[in-house]
N, C-alpha and C positions, 0 to 999 in steps of 0.2 A: 447403437448412440452413435451420426456418422463423424466420423471428426477428419482431420487433416491425416491421419494416418491410415485412412483405411479407403479415402479416396481422391482418386486424383484422374486428371484431365490431360488427354494429349491431344494437339492441331490437327484437324484430317484435312478440314476445307476441300479445294479442290483438286489432289496428290492422286487419289484416289481414280479420276478421271485420266490424269497424268498416269497414272502407276497400269490400268487398262488399253494406254494406245500403248505403251512400253509393250505391251504383251504380246499385243496383237503384230505385230510388227516382226514379233522377236529380237527385239535390237541388241539384250543383254547376248543373247546364246550367237547369236553372229560375232561379237566383240567379241568373245571367249573364242571363237572357234579362231580366231585368230593373233589374240596374246593369251594364250592357256596361263595357268598361275597353280599351283599343285600347294599341297598344304598350307592352305589360305584360308581366313575364315570367311573374308568376301572374295570373292573372283574380279575382274576386272571389269567386265560386261555390269558386275553391282556397281561397283565404284566410278564408272560412266553415268550409269543412272541414275544416282546419289546427287551425284552434281548438277543432271538434268531437273529433277527434283528441284534442288537448290535455285537455278537459273529460273524455274518455269515458277517459283514459289513469289515469288513478290510482282504481282500484277496491277497493283495501285501506288507501285514505288519504283526506280530504276531497279534495274538487274546488280543482285548484288551478289557475289561470291563468296563464302567464307564456311569453313569446316563442321562451325558447332551449329549448321542449320536445321541437323536433323535430333538434335537432342530431346525438342519435346514434340517428335510426330510418330505417330504409330509407324515404328518400322515394320515391324512381324505383322502388319495386315499389308502394307505397300513392295515387300519382298520374299515373307516366308519367316516362321516361328521363327530360326535357326539362326536371324541375322538381330543385329542390334548395334546403335545408333554408336555406340562409342567406338563399334567396330571400321566406323570411318571415319580413321583420324587425319591425321597432317600427312607423315610417315605414306597410311596407303592413298593419300588422294594422289599428294606428291604424284612416286612411283609410277602411279597409274597412268600422271600428265609423262612424265620421264619414257615409260615403255610405249603412248603413242607415236610422240617426237624420233623415236630411233625406229622402231617402223613404220613410220613414211606418214605426215598426218593426212597431206590429198588420199596418200594410197588406203589407207585405211576407211576412209569416207566414203572416197569413190566405190569398190569395194561391195561396202552394207549398201552405200544409196542406193544401189544399181540393182540389188539383188532384192532388197523393199519393195522400190519400186518398179520391176517388175511383177513382182507377185501379187502387191497392191495395186495392179494396176491402173500406175499415176504417171506412166509417161508418154507424153506427146509426141509431135511428129517434130516438133523443134524446142531448143534452148534458150534461153535469155540470158545476158550476162551483165554482169556491170558491177564496179566496186564503187568501195568506200574507206574514211580513213576511222581509225580509234585509233584515240590517247591514251599512250604507257604513258604513267610515273614511274621513276627510277631510274638509275646506272645500271646498264647491262653492255659487257664486250662485244666487238663487232665479231659478227661471224662472215663464212663467205658460203655465196653459193656452191655447191655441191657439183662438178664439171659432171660432161657427161661422157661415156666413155662404152668400151661396148658393153659391157653387162648391162649398163643403166643407161643405152641413151636415153631414157626423157626422166630425168631426176627429178625428185619432191622438189618442189620450187622451195616448200615450204620449211624442208629439211636444215635450211641457211637463212634464215630471216632472224631479222631483230628490230627491235625498234630503234626508227633515227630521225630526224629532222626532213620536212619536205611539206610541200604546201598541204596545208590546214584549213580542210572546210569548214571548219570549225571554229577558224580564225585566230584559230592558237598553238603561234608561232612558238612561242617558249615551250610548249610538249611536244615529245618525242611519239611519234606515232606508228599502229600498222596499216598494211591495206589488206584489205580482204575483200578478195575476188569472191562473186558468186553465181551461180548460173541454178538455175529453176527452170520446171516443164511443167507442162499440164495444166487443166481447169485447177490443180488443187494448188500452184504454187513450188512445188515440191521442189526442194533443194536438195540436185543432183551432183554438185560440184562445189568445192572450195578449195582456195588457195591463198597461204597465209603472204606476204609479201612487206618487204621494207616498207620505211614508210615514206621513202621517197623515191617508189615505181611509180613506172609511167603507161597510164590508162595506157595510151595507145599502143605502146609497144605488149604488155603485159596480155591483154585483152585478146589481143589474135594468138600470140602464145597459148594461153588459155586452151581454146577450138585447137589446137592440133593437138594437146597432148590428150585434149578427152578427147577428140577423137582415136587416135593409137589406142585409147584403152578401152573404146568400144570397138573395134577391132579382134581385141582380143578375149572379151568375154561371151559368152554363149546367150543368143537371145535378145541381145544388146542394137536396141535400132539405131536405122541411122538418120543423127540428127542435124538437122539445117539448123548453123549458127547466127541467133540475132542478135543486134545489139544494138545501141546509140551510135551516133554519127563519131566513134572516138574511134572507131576500128574498121570505117568507109573505107582507108588510104592501105589499112595493112592488107585488102581481102583484094581490096583489084591491084595489088601487088605481089603479094607472096601464098595467097586461096590456093591457088595448084587445083585441085578437082573438088575442093571442097566447096558445099554447098551453104551460102548465107544472105540473109536479110538487112538489113542495115537504114540506118537513117541518110543520107548522103548532105553530106556539110554544103551551107549556105556560101560559104566563101569561096570556092568554086566559080568561074565566071559564069560557065553552062546552065550551072545550077541556075542564078540569080537571074538570068536573060530568061528562063523557064517558066519562073512563077511571077515576073513582071506581067504578062501577057495578059490581057481586056479577060473579063469571065467567058463571053461568046467565043474566045477561040479555042477551048479548048471541048474536046466529046467528053461532055461527063457523061458517069453513071451512077445513078439514086444508090445509097445505104441508107440503113436506119441511124437511126439520132440524130439526125442531121450533116451526115458524113454524103460526102460525093468525092470520085475520083476519076481518072482520066490515066490510060496505060500507054506505053507505046514501048517497045525494043527500041534498043541505038546498041554502037561498040561506043564504049567509051572507056580511056586508059587502055586502051587496046583487049577489056572483055565486051563481050556479049552480054548484054544484061538488059533486064524490064525493068524502066525508070514507071512510077505509079506518083501521079501527083494526088495528092490528100487535099481537099477543103475541109473544115467542118464551121459550120455557119455559128456554134456557140463560138470557137476560139475567136472568128473572126469578128463578130460582136464586140467582145470582150477588148482585142486588140486594136481594133482601131481607135474603141474609147480610151484606151492607152495609150494611142499616136494622139488624139485630138490630144489628151491632157498635158505629152511633152511638147508641140507644138507651141502651146498657149502660153506654155509657163518659158518658153523661150523665146517666143514673139515679147512676152511683158520685160524677161530680166535682157536683150538684143537692144530694144526701145532706153531704156535707164544707159546703160549702155552708149548708145551711138549719141542722147543726151549730153552725157561727158564730154565724150569726146566732140561734138560740135562747139562744148564750150571754152575748149584749150588751143592754146597760141601757139603754134611752130612757127620756129625762126626757120626753117630750111622747110620746102618742097619735098623733099627727097625723105626726111622724119616722117609726115601727112603721107605720103602712101606707104610709107613700112607700116604704120599704126593700122593704115587704111587696110593691108595686105592681110593680117595678122586678123584684124576683127574680123574681115571675109571668110578666112577657114573656119570660121564657128556657125556661118550661116545654112546650116542643115534644113532647113523648113522654110526658113524666108531667100528672100531678096531683095536685095541692097542698090539704091539708085543714091550713088552718093558725087558728088565734087568737093574740088578742092579751090579752094578761091585764096583771093591773094587781099591781105591786110592791106588796109591805101591809108599816107598817111603824108600832109603836108612839112617841108621842112621850115624849121625857123618860128618863132613866133609871130601872134594876132594873124589878121586878115589875110592871106596870100595875096599872090595879084593873079590877075582876071586873067592872063595864061598860063601861071603856073600850073606844074602837071606835079599830081604827086606821087610818091616814091612808095614802092610796098617795102612793107617793114616785116613782114612774117607771113603765113597760110592761117587758113582755117579750113575745117571740115561741114561739108553742110551735106543733105542727106534724107532717103525714107526710107522706110522698111515695109515690103509688105507679104503676103504670104505666098510662096509659091506654088500657087494652084496647080501644076504638071505634076512637079515631082513626089505631094503627099500623092496626088493618085496614083502613081506609080507603087510609091510605097503601101497604099490600102491593097493596092492589086494583092499585095506579096501578104497581108495577112490571113490569117486563118489557113491558109498555105504551108505544105514541106511535101521532101520530097524523097521517093521510099522505091527502094532497089535488093533486087536480087538476081543471082544467077540462075536460079530455078525459073527454066524456059518452060517444062512441060503445067501447060495449063489445065490436066487431070490431075495432078498433084499437087500442084496448087493452083485454085482461080486463082483471077483476078480480087476476087470480092475478099478473099480470104489470107488476102496477102498485109491488108490493114488491122484482121482480128490477133491476127500472127504477133505483128510490130506491138501490140494492145498490153499482151503476156510479159513486156519488159516492166508494166506496173506492177507485177506479183514479182517482181526481181524487190524492185528499188521500196515495196512492203515493206519483203522481209528486213531490211537494211533499217527500215523506220524502229521495225520488233527488235533486232536484236541492239539497236544502239540505244533505243529507247531511253533517250537525255545523254545517261549516259552505263557502261558497263564496269561497277566497281569491285572490285577482286582483293581478297585477303591476300597479303603479303607470300602468305604459304604457294599461292599459287607459281608466285612468280620472281622465282627466287633462281632462274637458268633461263636463259632468255627462248630458250628451245619449248621450256611449260606456255611459253604464249602463246605459240601459234596453235599448239595444241590444245590449249584454252579455248582459240576460236572454235575450232573445230568442234568441242564440246557445246558453245553457242550457238552455233550452226544445226546440228542434232537438237539444243530448244527450238529452234525456227520448223525446223524435222516435225518434231513431233505435235507442234502446233499447229501446223498446217497439215497437216494428218487430219488431228482432230477434229477441228474445223470443218474442213470437206466432207467427213463422213458425215458426221452432225449432220451436216445443211444437208444432204441428198438422202439421210436417213428422213429429216424429215418433211422434205419436198415429196418422197415419195408415200409417207405417209398421210400427206398432206395435212400435216398437224404443225401448232404454232406456240412462240413461247413471247413471253413481254418483253421488249425492246427499251434500251434504254431511256425512251419517252413514254414507256405504258403504250406499247400497241404493240400489237401480236407480228411474229416473222416470223419466218421461216428462212433467214440469214442473216442470224446473230451472230458476231465476232465472236472468239473465242475466248478472247479477253472479259467482253461482259458474261460470257455463260463462266467463266473463272471466280470472274467476284460475286456474282450469286451463289456461290459453295462457300462464302467468307464465316465465318464463324461455328460454323462445323466439327462438331469435336465428337473424339471420344472417350468417354467416361467408365472407370474400372471400379466398381465400390467391390468389394471386400469385408465380409460380413460371413463371425464364426466361419472363418476358413473355407468361406464358398466365394469366389470369384466371378462376379458380371462384368459383360463390356454391353454400355450399350454407344448407338449413335444419337446424337440430341441435335436440335435446331435442323431439322428436315423439314422442308416445308415443300408443298403439293408441286410447285413447279421443278423443285430439285428429285423429287421421285419421277417426275415424268422425264426427266434428262438421262437420269439414271436408266431408267427400264431403256433408254434409247440406247446405252452404252453395252447393256446385254448383261446376263447373267454376272460376268467375272464381277461388272462395277456394282451390281446388287450384293453380292457376298462382301465386298470392300466394305459399302455403307450400311449395310444391314438389311436392307429391303426385302420385302416379300414380292 
């Protein structure tokens, strides 16, 4: 007889794929080398891995971290026979986060990331940096950023961070927040650097400082490449002022007068070089703000059509609104000509796309009652505005010239190292960093209070979140590469065969897979159920260790 006493089930889902990726990159061992722990049932590396399983365990829901996550999971298959779910209790995980913070959040992440990047050949010639904010609930004591010393010339900025009020990209000014700075590199969007900052940190300041710290670290690491810093327009001013001999590539802010002028020329004024996917570029060298640099005007056909459509919509909306306002003005009575002029002056400031032809006319009236005498002249009793609006076609044409265009700049002048046509490609790598933010935020990253007893644990947890992104990015890149080389495919969400499926969809395909344990007459047997052909195909591509975890042949 099979009863509840001799049969049990544990949820495996996609965690076997996560375990294989962790083993492939040797993350547990690398953490243990830096955070050794004696006479304990679990190592620091295993505790970090447990939090990664937790962080990557919710594919259809927001990320949620809580210590009881592993209670219904086959921990022995993920870690080994000697490890139990109860080993990852509140004290163990809390101590792990405290130890990471004491070692240095950025320090340990960058050391591990560089090793993995070199071993797995995931490093590109550039790294893309950006920041995002994460909401934090609770009250915390203020802590200071560590000062520079001779022994510590580049202190870990994450060591002294704490939640603070600042500009909220989610428009939640009532909540404190932390700022996550992230750098990714290569085709996989591999996260190579992370820093946690207080919630009021400025992008323009910290992005350049990150590049400086990262460059200093690279100089002290064997086999570390000489990266070029790639970022959005927030870092341009700092690069041209303080970059020194650091190589950079960034978008130039359009608030600069020279940029505005350059982007307004007619199309035939540029010597265009056609690229794929509707792009074309025009390159020139210039000395601007004291820095010799290459400027690349980029035009996107798709962006031009989209932005012109938006511009036309704005023009029509402004025309309808301002015509109504002008009609109301024309029906107003002004006792003083100065008042009418002031109102007209204020109204004219809103005419971005339109031209106003208006006059201020006196309102005349004869004094007294009855019919006036033949020679009587009326007197002015007030003033009114009459006018007409029309589209400013010349100005609209200039604005259309700027649509679909933006300016990239780099101080790498060697075209053999960085050809003109590769500049746009390297800049577009910024989207991988932004995708990383989208993955980490996933609407919200909620955590159990056990993780947040101390401000230092927040920055340590942000490192674990970034490790989740690392494991996810590596798994996705590896699977896509294997499918492409094997000329194989898997079904997408729309039931079309593809070799470039997202790892989120692959993880979702594994939902419902369980390990069933059956004990009859003191004989215990385990079996993995709910595996279909597509899951078995994916498992085979992940290799022998994945086949062992999922019990396939």
